[in-house]
FIKEKOL-562405 format. One line per field, with one value per atom (N, C-alpha, C): residue number from 1; x, y, z. Coordinates in steps of 0.1 Angstrom, whole numbers, padded with zeros to 4 digits. Layout:
BEGIN
resi	NUM ...
east	X ...
north	Y ...
up	Z ...
END
This chain:
BEGIN
resi	1 1 1 2 2 2 3 3 3 4 4 4 5 5 5 6 6 6 7 7 7 8 8 8 9 9 9 10 10 10 11 11 11 12 12 12 13 13 13 14 14 14 15 15 15 16 16 16 17 17 17 18 18 18 19 19 19 20 20 20 21 21 21 22 22 22 23 23 23 24 24 24 25 25 25 26 26 26 27 27 27 28 28 28 29 29 29 30 30 30 31 31 31 32 32 32 33 33 33 34 34 34 35 35 35 36 36 36 37 37 37 38 38 38 39 39 39 40 40 40 41 41 41 42 42 42 43 43 43 44 44 44 45 45 45 46 46 46 47 47 47 48 48 48 49 49 49 50 50 50 51 51 51 52 52 52 53 53 53 54 54 54 55 55 55 56 56 56 57 57 57 58 58 58 59 59 59 60 60 60 61 61 61 62 62 62 63 63 63 64 64 64 65 65 65 66 66 66 67 67 67 68 68 68 69 69 69 70 70 70 71 71 71 72 72 72 73 73 73 74 74 74 75 75 75 76 76 76 77 77 77 78 78 78 79 79 79 80 80 80 81 81 81 82 82 82 83 83 83 84 84 84 85 85 85 86 86 86 87 87 87 88 88 88 89 89 89 90 90 90 91 91 91 92 92 92 93 93 93 94 94 94 95 95 95 96 96 96 97 97 97 98 98 98 99 99 99 100 100 100 101 101 101 102 102 102 103 103 103 104 104 104 105 105 105 106 106 106 107 107 107 108 108 108 109 109 109 110 110 110 111 111 111 112 112 112 113 113 113 114 114 114 115 115 115 116 116 116 117 117 117 118 118 118 119 119 119 120 120 120 121 121 121 122 122 122 123 123 123 124 124 124 125 125 125 126 126 126 127 127 127 128 128 128 129 129 129 130 130 130 131 131 131 132 132 132 133 133 133 134 134 134 135 135 135 136 136 136 137 137 137 138 138 138 139 139 139 140 140 140 141 141 141 142 142 142 143 143 143 144 144 144 145 145 145 146 146 146 147 147 147 148 148 148 149 149 149 150 150 150 151 151 151 152 152 152 153 153 153 154 154 154 155 155 155 156 156 156 157 157 157 158 158 158 159 159 159 160 160 160 161 161 161 162 162 162 163 163 163 164 164 164 165 165 165 166 166 166 167 167 167 168 168 168 169 169 169 170 170 170 171 171 171 172 172 172 173 173 173 174 174 174 175 175 175 176 176 176 177 177 177 178 178 178 179 179 179 180 180 180 181 181 181 182 182 182 183 183 183 184 184 184 185 185 185 186 186 186 187 187 187 188 188 188 189 189 189 190 190 190 191 191 191 192 192 192 193 193 193 194 194 194 195 195 195 196 196 196 197 197 197 198 198 198 199 199 199 200 200 200 201 201 201 202 202 202 203 203 203 204 204 204 205 205 205 206 206 206 207 207 207 208 208 208 209 209 209 210 210 210 211 211 211 212 212 212 213 213 213 214 214 214 215 215 215 216 216 216 217 217 217 218 218 218 219 219 219 220 220 220 221 221 221 222 222 222 223 223 223 224 224 224 225 225 225 226 226 226 227 227 227 228 228 228 229 229 229 230 230 230 231 231 231 232 232 232 233 233 233 234 234 234 235 235 235 236 236 236 237 237 237 238 238 238 239 239 239 240 240 240 241 241 241 242 242 242 243 243 243 244 244 244 245 245 245 246 246 246 247 247 247 248 248 248 249 249 249 250 250 250 251 251 251 252 252 252 253 253 253 254 254 254 255 255 255 256 256 256 257 257 257 258 258 258 259 259 259 260 260 260 261 261 261 262 262 262 263 263 263 264 264 264 265 265 265 266 266 266 267 267 267 268 268 268 269 269 269 270 270 270 271 271 271 272 272 272 273 273 273 274 274 274 275 275 275 276 276 276 277 277 277 278 278 278 279 279 279 280 280 280 281 281 281 282 282 282 283 283 283 284 284 284 285 285 285 286 286 286 287 287 287 288 288 288 289 289 289 290 290 290 291 291 291 292 292 292 293 293 293 294 294 294 295 295 295 296 296 296 297 297 297 298 298 298 299 299 299 300 300 300 301 301 301 302 302 302 303 303 303 304 304 304 305 305 305 306 306 306 307 307 307 308 308 308 309 309 309 310 310 310 311 311 311 312 312 312 313 313 313 314 314 314
east	0008 0000 0009 0005 0012 0010 0021 0020 0013 0000 -0008 -0005 -0002 0001 0012 0022 0033 0032 0021 0018 0012 0020 0016 0005 0005 -0005 -0019 -0020 -0032 -0041 -0054 -0063 -0061 -0063 -0060 -0067 -0080 -0088 -0082 -0078 -0073 -0060 -0052 -0040 -0043 -0054 -0056 -0063 -0071 -0078 -0068 -0058 -0048 -0039 -0037 -0030 -0038 -0051 -0060 -0059 -0059 -0057 -0044 -0033 -0020 -0020 -0027 -0027 -0036 -0046 -0055 -0050 -0044 -0040 -0025 -0017 -0003 0004 -0003 0003 -0005 0002 -0005 -0015 -0026 -0036 -0031 -0036 -0032 -0038 -0050 -0057 -0063 -0064 -0072 -0081 -0094 -0104 -0113 -0116 -0124 -0134 -0146 -0156 -0164 -0171 -0180 -0193 -0203 -0216 -0226 -0237 -0249 -0261 -0269 -0281 -0293 -0303 -0315 -0324 -0328 -0337 -0351 -0353 -0366 -0368 -0380 -0383 -0397 -0401 -0414 -0413 -0424 -0424 -0415 -0413 -0406 -0391 -0387 -0374 -0370 -0357 -0352 -0340 -0338 -0327 -0319 -0306 -0297 -0285 -0279 -0268 -0256 -0244 -0232 -0230 -0226 -0224 -0210 -0204 -0190 -0189 -0199 -0198 -0197 -0184 -0182 -0177 -0169 -0164 -0150 -0143 -0130 -0129 -0124 -0122 -0108 -0101 -0087 -0088 -0082 -0083 -0073 -0073 -0065 -0073 -0069 -0077 -0073 -0082 -0080 -0084 -0080 -0083 -0091 -0096 -0104 -0119 -0123 -0138 -0143 -0135 -0139 -0139 -0150 -0151 -0148 -0137 -0134 -0134 -0144 -0147 -0145 -0139 -0137 -0141 -0146 -0150 -0141 -0136 -0128 -0137 -0150 -0159 -0163 -0163 -0167 -0156 -0144 -0133 -0134 -0144 -0146 -0155 -0160 -0169 -0162 -0165 -0159 -0168 -0167 -0175 -0166 -0167 -0160 -0170 -0172 -0182 -0175 -0179 -0174 -0180 -0175 -0180 -0195 -0201 -0215 -0224 -0217 -0224 -0225 -0224 -0223 -0237 -0247 -0260 -0264 -0255 -0258 -0260 -0266 -0268 -0255 -0255 -0243 -0247 -0238 -0242 -0245 -0253 -0257 -0246 -0235 -0224 -0218 -0219 -0212 -0221 -0234 -0243 -0240 -0237 -0233 -0221 -0211 -0200 -0203 -0211 -0215 -0224 -0233 -0241 -0233 -0223 -0215 -0208 -0201 -0194 -0203 -0215 -0224 -0229 -0232 -0237 -0227 -0214 -0203 -0202 -0202 -0201 -0213 -0225 -0237 -0236 -0230 -0229 -0218 -0211 -0202 -0187 -0185 -0171 -0164 -0151 -0144 -0139 -0148 -0144 -0142 -0129 -0126 -0123 -0130 -0129 -0120 -0120 -0113 -0112 -0102 -0101 -0102 -0112 -0115 -0117 -0112 -0115 -0124 -0135 -0145 -0146 -0145 -0147 -0157 -0167 -0176 -0174 -0176 -0173 -0183 -0195 -0205 -0208 -0211 -0214 -0227 -0228 -0240 -0252 -0251 -0262 -0271 -0265 -0273 -0282 -0293 -0303 -0298 -0288 -0283 -0276 -0280 -0275 -0261 -0253 -0240 -0238 -0249 -0248 -0243 -0248 -0243 -0228 -0223 -0208 -0201 -0205 -0198 -0199 -0211 -0212 -0203 -0202 -0194 -0179 -0174 -0160 -0156 -0166 -0163 -0162 -0171 -0170 -0157 -0152 -0139 -0128 -0129 -0118 -0118 -0129 -0130 -0125 -0129 -0124 -0109 -0103 -0088 -0082 -0088 -0082 -0082 -0093 -0095 -0094 -0090 -0089 -0102 -0113 -0126 -0129 -0137 -0141 -0150 -0146 -0153 -0168 -0171 -0185 -0194 -0189 -0197 -0199 -0188 -0189 -0198 -0197 -0206 -0220 -0223 -0237 -0242 -0234 -0238 -0241 -0234 -0236 -0248 -0251 -0262 -0275 -0283 -0295 -0304 -0306 -0315 -0330 -0333 -0347 -0352 -0345 -0349 -0343 -0351 -0346 -0339 -0344 -0336 -0323 -0322 -0309 -0299 -0305 -0296 -0291 -0300 -0295 -0285 -0287 -0277 -0263 -0264 -0252 -0244 -0251 -0244 -0239 -0246 -0242 -0229 -0228 -0216 -0204 -0206 -0196 -0192 -0201 -0199 -0188 -0185 -0175 -0179 -0191 -0196 -0208 -0217 -0228 -0240 -0250 -0263 -0265 -0274 -0278 -0293 -0298 -0312 -0312 -0319 -0320 -0335 -0337 -0351 -0354 -0367 -0371 -0367 -0365 -0360 -0345 -0339 -0324 -0315 -0321 -0312 -0309 -0297 -0292 -0287 -0290 -0285 -0276 -0264 -0256 -0260 -0262 -0267 -0257 -0257 -0248 -0254 -0245 -0249 -0238 -0239 -0229 -0235 -0242 -0249 -0240 -0227 -0218 -0217 -0217 -0215 -0227 -0238 -0250 -0252 -0241 -0242 -0251 -0254 -0263 -0256 -0263 -0258 -0269 -0266 -0275 -0273 -0283 -0282 -0289 -0283 -0289 -0290 -0302 -0305 -0309 -0301 -0305 -0310 -0323 -0329 -0323 -0318 -0313 -0323 -0336 -0347 -0353 -0351 -0355 -0370 -0378 -0392 -0398 -0389 -0394 -0393 -0405 -0406 -0416 -0415 -0425 -0425 -0435 -0436 -0426 -0424 -0416 -0423 -0415 -0421 -0430 -0438 -0447 -0438 -0444 -0437 -0432 -0420 -0415 -0417 -0417 -0417 -0402 -0398 -0383 -0379 -0387 -0383 -0382 -0391 -0390 -0378 -0375 -0363 -0351 -0350 -0339 -0337 -0348 -0347 -0342 -0346 -0341 -0325 -0320 -0306 -0299 -0305 -0298 -0297 -0307 -0306 -0298 -0294 -0286 -0295 -0308 -0318 -0320 -0311 -0312 -0323 -0327 -0338 -0351 -0354 -0366 -0364 -0352 -0350 -0354 -0350 -0354 -0369 -0376 -0390 -0397 -0390 -0396 -0393 -0385 -0383 -0396 -0400 -0413 -0413 -0423 -0424 -0428 -0424 -0429 -0444 -0450 -0464 -0469 -0480 -0484 -0487 -0487 -0491 -0481 -0468 -0458 -0447 -0439 -0429 -0420 -0414 -0405 -0412 -0425 -0432 -0431 -0431 -0430 -0416 -0406 -0392 -0390 -0396 -0395 -0402 -0414 -0422 -0414 -0408 -0400 -0388 -0381 -0370 -0375 -0386 -0391 -0395 -0402 -0406 -0394 -0383 -0371 -0363 -0367 -0361 -0355 -0356 -0351 -0358 -0351 -0357 -0365 -0363 -0371 -0366 -0374 -0370 -0377 -0370 -0376 -0370 -0376 -0370 -0360 -0349 -0339 -0336 -0330 -0326 -0336 -0335 -0344 -0358 -0368 -0382 -0387 -0382 -0387 -0381 -0370 -0364 -0356 -0363 -0356 -0349 -0339 -0333 -0340 -0337 -0343 -0332 -0335 -0326 -0332 -0323 -0328 -0319 -0324 -0316 -0318 -0307 -0308 -0296 -0298 -0287 -0277 -0264 -0254 -0255 -0259 -0260 -0272 -0281 -0293 -0291 -0280 -0278 -0280 -0274 -0276 -0291 -0298 -0312 -0321 -0318 -0326 -0323 -0310 -0307 -0314 -0314 -0322 -0336 -0342 -0357 -0360 -0351 -0353 -0352 -0342 -0340 -0353 -0358 -0370 -0382 -0383 -0394 -0394 -0382 -0381 -0387 -0393 -0398 -0388 -0391 -0381 -0377 -0365 -0360 -0345 -0340 -0326 -0319 -0322 -0317 -0310 -0298 -0291 -0291 -0298 -0298 -0284 -0281 -0268 -0271 -0262 -0264 -0251 -0253 -0242 -0245 -0235 -0237 -0228 -0233 -0226 -0229 -0219 -0221 -0213 -0202 -0192 -0197 -0190 -0193 -0194 -0184 -0184 -0192 -0199 -0208 -0209
north	-0012 0000 0012 0022 0035 0041 0047 0052 0066 0066 0078 0087 0082 0090 0100 0097 0105 0115 0114 0123 0136 0147 0160 0165 0160 0165 0158 0148 0141 0149 0148 0155 0149 0158 0154 0141 0140 0129 0116 0117 0105 0100 0110 0106 0101 0106 0103 0089 0085 0072 0060 0059 0049 0050 0063 0065 0059 0062 0056 0041 0035 0020 0016 0023 0019 0020 0031 0032 0021 0017 0007 -0007 -0010 -0024 -0027 -0016 -0018 -0021 -0020 -0021 -0012 -0009 -0002 -0010 -0004 -0012 -0015 -0026 -0030 -0021 -0015 -0006 0006 0016 0028 0032 0031 0034 0045 0054 0066 0068 0072 0075 0088 0093 0104 0098 0106 0101 0101 0094 0094 0099 0107 0113 0112 0105 0103 0115 0119 0131 0128 0118 0114 0099 0094 0080 0078 0067 0062 0046 0040 0025 0018 0025 0019 0023 0034 0039 0049 0052 0061 0068 0081 0089 0095 0093 0099 0106 0115 0122 0121 0122 0122 0135 0134 0145 0144 0155 0154 0148 0145 0141 0126 0121 0107 0099 0089 0080 0075 0071 0065 0052 0041 0028 0024 0021 0016 0002 -0008 -0022 -0031 -0043 -0054 -0067 -0076 -0089 -0098 -0107 -0118 -0131 -0142 -0155 -0164 -0157 -0165 -0162 -0155 -0152 -0141 -0135 -0125 -0111 -0104 -0090 -0082 -0074 -0066 -0051 -0044 -0030 -0020 -0009 0002 0015 0025 0038 0049 0057 0068 0079 0080 0089 0086 0073 0069 0059 0064 0056 0046 0049 0039 0028 0027 0017 0007 -0006 -0015 -0027 -0034 -0046 -0057 -0069 -0081 -0092 -0096 -0106 -0118 -0130 -0143 -0146 -0156 -0159 -0162 -0167 -0170 -0159 -0147 -0137 -0124 -0124 -0112 -0105 -0112 -0106 -0102 -0103 -0100 -0085 -0081 -0067 -0060 -0047 -0039 -0024 -0015 -0001 0004 0014 0019 0023 0028 0032 0020 0008 -0004 -0011 -0008 -0016 -0014 -0003 -0002 -0011 -0011 -0019 -0034 -0038 -0052 -0056 -0047 -0050 -0052 -0044 -0046 -0059 -0062 -0075 -0087 -0086 -0097 -0100 -0089 -0090 -0096 -0092 -0097 -0112 -0116 -0130 -0138 -0132 -0139 -0141 -0132 -0132 -0142 -0149 -0159 -0155 -0143 -0138 -0144 -0148 -0155 -0144 -0139 -0129 -0136 -0136 -0144 -0135 -0124 -0115 -0103 -0094 -0081 -0074 -0066 -0057 -0043 -0035 -0022 -0011 0001 0013 0022 0026 0033 0048 0057 0071 0077 0085 0092 0107 0114 0129 0137 0131 0138 0129 0136 0128 0120 0109 0100 0107 0117 0123 0131 0135 0142 0133 0139 0131 0130 0137 0136 0122 0114 0100 0098 0090 0086 0072 0064 0050 0046 0054 0051 0053 0063 0066 0054 0050 0040 0026 0024 0012 0012 0023 0024 0023 0030 0029 0015 0008 -0006 -0015 -0013 -0021 -0019 -0006 -0003 -0010 -0010 -0016 -0031 -0038 -0052 -0056 -0047 -0049 -0049 -0040 -0039 -0050 -0053 -0064 -0077 -0080 -0094 -0094 -0083 -0083 -0087 -0082 -0085 -0078 -0084 -0076 -0065 -0053 -0041 -0040 -0043 -0041 -0051 -0064 -0074 -0072 -0067 -0064 -0053 -0042 -0031 -0035 -0043 -0047 -0056 -0064 -0072 -0064 -0053 -0046 -0036 -0031 -0022 -0029 -0022 -0028 -0034 -0048 -0054 -0052 -0046 -0045 -0030 -0022 -0008 0001 0006 0013 0026 0034 0046 0043 0032 0028 0024 0016 0012 0023 0033 0045 0052 0054 0062 0054 0041 0033 0034 0033 0034 0048 0058 0072 0074 0069 0070 0063 0052 0045 0050 0059 0064 0075 0081 0092 0104 0107 0118 0115 0125 0123 0119 0114 0109 0095 0088 0074 0073 0066 0062 0047 0042 0028 0024 0013 0009 -0004 -0007 -0019 -0032 -0030 -0042 -0045 -0038 -0038 -0031 -0025 -0018 -0004 0001 0014 0022 0035 0045 0055 0059 0069 0082 0093 0106 0117 0127 0139 0147 0152 0160 0170 0182 0192 0206 0208 0220 0233 0231 0243 0249 0240 0245 0254 0253 0261 0272 0274 0284 0281 0267 0263 0256 0254 0246 0237 0226 0218 0221 0227 0230 0220 0214 0204 0210 0211 0218 0207 0207 0199 0208 0207 0217 0218 0207 0206 0204 0204 0203 0189 0181 0167 0166 0176 0176 0179 0184 0188 0176 0169 0157 0159 0150 0151 0138 0136 0125 0127 0116 0118 0127 0133 0140 0132 0138 0131 0123 0112 0105 0115 0113 0121 0115 0123 0119 0116 0104 0101 0101 0096 0095 0109 0118 0131 0138 0136 0142 0137 0124 0118 0124 0126 0132 0146 0154 0167 0167 0158 0157 0153 0144 0140 0152 0161 0173 0184 0182 0193 0204 0201 0211 0210 0216 0215 0224 0234 0243 0235 0227 0218 0207 0202 0192 0197 0210 0215 0216 0220 0221 0208 0197 0183 0177 0184 0178 0178 0167 0166 0173 0182 0190 0181 0185 0178 0178 0168 0168 0180 0186 0198 0195 0205 0204 0195 0195 0188 0199 0195 0205 0211 0203 0208 0216 0215 0221 0236 0242 0257 0261 0254 0257 0255 0245 0243 0254 0258 0268 0282 0284 0297 0297 0285 0285 0287 0282 0284 0298 0304 0318 0327 0323 0332 0329 0321 0319 0306 0296 0283 0276 0268 0261 0249 0244 0233 0228 0222 0217 0204 0195 0182 0176 0166 0160 0149 0148 0138 0132 0120 0114 0106 0105 0097 0103 0095 0099 0104 0099 0103 0116 0120 0133 0138 0142 0144 0157 0158 0171 0176 0188 0194 0196 0191 0194 0204 0215 0226 0229 0230 0233 0248 0256 0270 0276 0289 0297 0300 0299 0301 0316 0325 0339 0341 0332 0333 0326 0320 0312 0320 0332 0339 0342 0346 0350 0338 0327 0315 0309 0309 0305 0313 0326 0335 0331 0329 0326 0312 0303 0290 0291 0299 0301 0308 0317 0324 0315 0305 0296 0285 0282 0271 0276 0267 0270 0276 0286 0291 0281 0282 0273 0274 0266 0266 0256 0256 0247 0255 0250 0257 0248 0253 0245 0245 0234 0233 0233 0240 0242 0236 0227 0221 0223 0227 0230 0221 0217 0209 0214 0214 0220 0215 0208 0204 0191 0188 0176 0164 0163 0152 0153 0164 0165 0180
up	0000 0000 0000 -0008 -0008 0006 0012 0025 0024 0025 0024 0036 0047 0059 0057 0049 0047 0035 0028 0017 0021 0020 0025 0015 0003 -0006 -0005 0003 0005 0015 0014 0023 0037 0047 0061 0065 0062 0066 0060 0047 0040 0047 0053 0060 0074 0080 0094 0096 0086 0088 0089 0079 0081 0094 0098 0110 0122 0122 0132 0132 0120 0119 0126 0123 0128 0143 0149 0163 0170 0163 0169 0168 0157 0154 0153 0153 0154 0141 0130 0116 0106 0095 0085 0078 0073 0065 0052 0046 0033 0022 0025 0015 0022 0015 0019 0008 0010 0000 0004 -0006 -0003 -0014 -0011 -0021 -0016 -0025 -0022 -0017 -0014 -0010 -0021 -0018 -0027 -0020 -0027 -0020 -0030 -0025 -0033 -0033 -0045 -0046 -0051 -0059 -0064 -0064 -0061 -0062 -0064 -0070 -0070 -0070 -0073 -0072 -0082 -0094 -0105 -0106 -0100 -0102 -0091 -0090 -0080 -0087 -0083 -0089 -0077 -0078 -0067 -0074 -0067 -0072 -0063 -0068 -0060 -0053 -0040 -0031 -0025 -0020 -0016 -0002 0006 0019 0020 0019 0016 0028 0025 0036 0032 0042 0040 0048 0042 0049 0047 0058 0058 0063 0057 0061 0056 0062 0059 0058 0050 0048 0060 0063 0073 0066 0072 0067 0077 0087 0097 0097 0086 0085 0094 0102 0112 0106 0109 0106 0118 0119 0130 0126 0131 0127 0138 0134 0143 0136 0143 0138 0142 0132 0136 0142 0138 0143 0157 0161 0174 0179 0183 0186 0197 0206 0217 0214 0202 0198 0188 0190 0180 0179 0168 0166 0161 0166 0161 0159 0146 0142 0137 0143 0139 0125 0118 0105 0104 0114 0114 0121 0123 0131 0123 0110 0102 0101 0106 0106 0121 0130 0144 0146 0158 0161 0162 0157 0157 0157 0161 0161 0147 0146 0133 0123 0129 0120 0113 0119 0113 0103 0103 0094 0079 0074 0060 0056 0064 0062 0063 0073 0074 0062 0058 0047 0034 0031 0019 0020 0031 0032 0031 0037 0037 0022 0015 0001 -0008 -0006 -0014 -0011 0001 0005 -0001 0000 -0005 -0020 -0027 -0041 -0046 -0037 -0040 -0041 -0037 -0037 -0024 -0025 -0015 -0005 0003 0013 0026 0031 0042 0055 0055 0067 0064 0074 0072 0086 0087 0098 0092 0096 0089 0099 0096 0103 0093 0098 0089 0094 0084 0088 0078 0083 0074 0076 0065 0065 0073 0076 0084 0096 0108 0120 0118 0124 0123 0130 0138 0145 0135 0124 0114 0107 0102 0094 0080 0076 0062 0061 0052 0052 0048 0055 0052 0048 0049 0047 0033 0022 0009 0007 0014 0013 0020 0032 0039 0031 0026 0018 0006 -0001 -0013 -0010 0001 0005 0009 0017 0020 0008 -0002 -0014 -0021 -0022 -0028 -0021 -0007 0000 -0002 -0003 -0006 -0020 -0029 -0043 -0044 -0036 -0036 -0028 -0017 -0008 -0015 -0022 -0027 -0042 -0049 -0063 -0070 -0065 -0071 -0084 -0093 -0104 -0100 -0104 -0098 -0102 -0115 -0119 -0112 -0111 -0105 -0090 -0083 -0069 -0066 -0074 -0073 -0075 -0085 -0087 -0075 -0070 -0059 -0046 -0044 -0032 -0032 -0044 -0045 -0041 -0032 -0026 -0036 -0035 -0045 -0043 -0031 -0028 -0027 -0020 -0018 -0029 -0038 -0049 -0046 -0037 -0033 -0027 -0019 -0014 -0025 -0034 -0045 -0054 -0057 -0064 -0057 -0044 -0036 -0035 -0033 -0032 -0045 -0056 -0069 -0073 -0068 -0070 -0063 -0051 -0043 -0050 -0056 -0062 -0076 -0081 -0095 -0095 -0084 -0083 -0092 -0092 -0100 -0108 -0110 -0118 -0110 -0117 -0111 -0116 -0109 -0112 -0112 -0122 -0123 -0121 -0110 -0108 -0110 -0117 -0120 -0113 -0111 -0104 -0112 -0125 -0133 -0132 -0123 -0120 -0130 -0140 -0149 -0143 -0148 -0142 -0153 -0152 -0162 -0154 -0160 -0155 -0162 -0154 -0159 -0156 -0164 -0160 -0149 -0141 -0129 -0126 -0130 -0128 -0126 -0115 -0112 -0113 -0109 -0109 -0123 -0133 -0147 -0151 -0144 -0147 -0137 -0128 -0118 -0107 -0105 -0094 -0083 -0072 -0061 -0055 -0049 -0042 -0027 -0020 -0006 0002 0012 0021 0035 0040 0053 0063 0074 0086 0096 0100 0108 0122 0127 0141 0151 0147 0157 0156 0167 0167 0166 0169 0169 0155 0146 0133 0124 0122 0115 0103 0094 0083 0075 0067 0058 0047 0039 0027 0017 0008 -0003 -0011 -0019 -0028 -0038 -0044 -0054 -0065 -0070 -0081 -0094 -0105 -0118 -0122 -0119 -0120 -0135 -0143 -0157 -0164 -0161 -0166 -0160 -0147 -0141 -0148 -0151 -0158 -0171 -0179 -0192 -0191 -0181 -0179 -0177 -0169 -0167 -0180 -0187 -0200 -0209 -0209 -0218 -0211 -0199 -0192 -0187 -0186 -0182 -0167 -0159 -0145 -0139 -0147 -0143 -0142 -0153 -0153 -0142 -0140 -0130 -0117 -0114 -0101 -0099 -0109 -0108 -0106 -0110 -0109 -0095 -0087 -0074 -0066 -0060 -0053 -0040 -0038 -0026 -0014 -0002 0010 0010 0017 0019 0027 0023 0031 0045 0053 0068 0075 0070 0078 0081 0091 0095 0084 0076 0065 0054 0053 0041 0041 0053 0054 0049 0053 0049 0034 0029 0014 0007 0011 0005 0006 0017 0019 0009 0007 -0002 -0016 -0020 -0034 -0036 -0025 -0026 -0028 -0022 -0022 -0035 -0044 -0057 -0060 -0051 -0054 -0066 -0072 -0084 -0079 -0067 -0062 -0049 -0041 -0028 -0025 -0019 -0016 -0003 0003 0015 0011 0019 0017 0030 0030 0042 0050 0063 0071 0071 0067 0066 0080 0091 0104 0108 0103 0106 0094 0084 0071 0071 0062 0058 0045 0042 0030 0020 0007 -0004 -0013 -0016 -0023 -0035 -0047 -0059 -0061 -0062 -0063 -0071 -0075 -0081 -0070 -0073 -0063 -0058 -0066 -0062 -0052 -0052 -0043 -0030 -0028 -0016 -0003 -0001 0011 0014 0004 0005 0009 0002 0005 0019 0023 0036 0047 0045 0054 0055 0043 0042 0049 0048 0055 0070 0074 0088 0094 0087 0092 0092 0084 0083 0093 0098 0108 0121 0129 0142 0151 0159 0169 0179 0184 0195 0196 0205 0207 0198 0185 0176 0164 0160 0150 0137 0127 0114 0108 0101 0094 0079 0072 0058 0051 0042 0034 0019 0012 -0003 -0011 -0022 -0032 -0046 -0055 -0068 -0079 -0076 -0086 -0093 -0104 -0112 -0103 -0093 -0084 -0072 -0071 -0059 -0055
END
């Protein structure tokens, strides 16, 4: 493995994760894998669409030959999981499940996965409602591909959720290293262009910070029409196709305020029980729309968090 820890040109997180592995296990990892994240924006019964976002994950690891999965979290250094070969479906902390899921699906698909020791790091804390599972799943998949010399396309296909379409789209978007993914119920997948920065746009993701601000999922989206808009490079129409939150729910007022302030569209993303808000907007309008969303959120001792993405890779 290239000694990432000594590369001054490498991002700090990419250097620190293998260092954490060295401190925890006494040796350098065999591989260090990183990916961006995937964020679902539209879904219905037949298809789901997700885009790549910059809030990713890093996994440092070494292979084992005893069938054991030994997992540690850089985000939660006091927590660890050690699973015997017949315990890969046992109870585990939430941060570990994306990694366990990826390893289990690879083994179930017939790949000769004989265990691993892994340190997992996600770019966003797990306490946020903005999902990091797709990023952790993708980085784990990359790590196993490198550790066991797996065929990348087959391994990627095996790990993408075979049941939950939004999860499958998000997993594949994270593995795509840029762009968007359309996943259909017949298991076919299309890669789509996604580069809002080229059109002077940004994707704003808003975490309210208020645990009492809950809402149902957004209405079903017209996924095929949205995919066509991306193929044509028409992000303005894509924004208008983002499904609004159901009325009379907590996030609906914030979405309406964003749209009234000039956003192209707003929809719910993440955990349905405590969702974040995804807003497509002109970069120049970002300060005004942020202020409108703040004003629309219920008063209280909660600080909303605003994250923006806009490049080709997220």
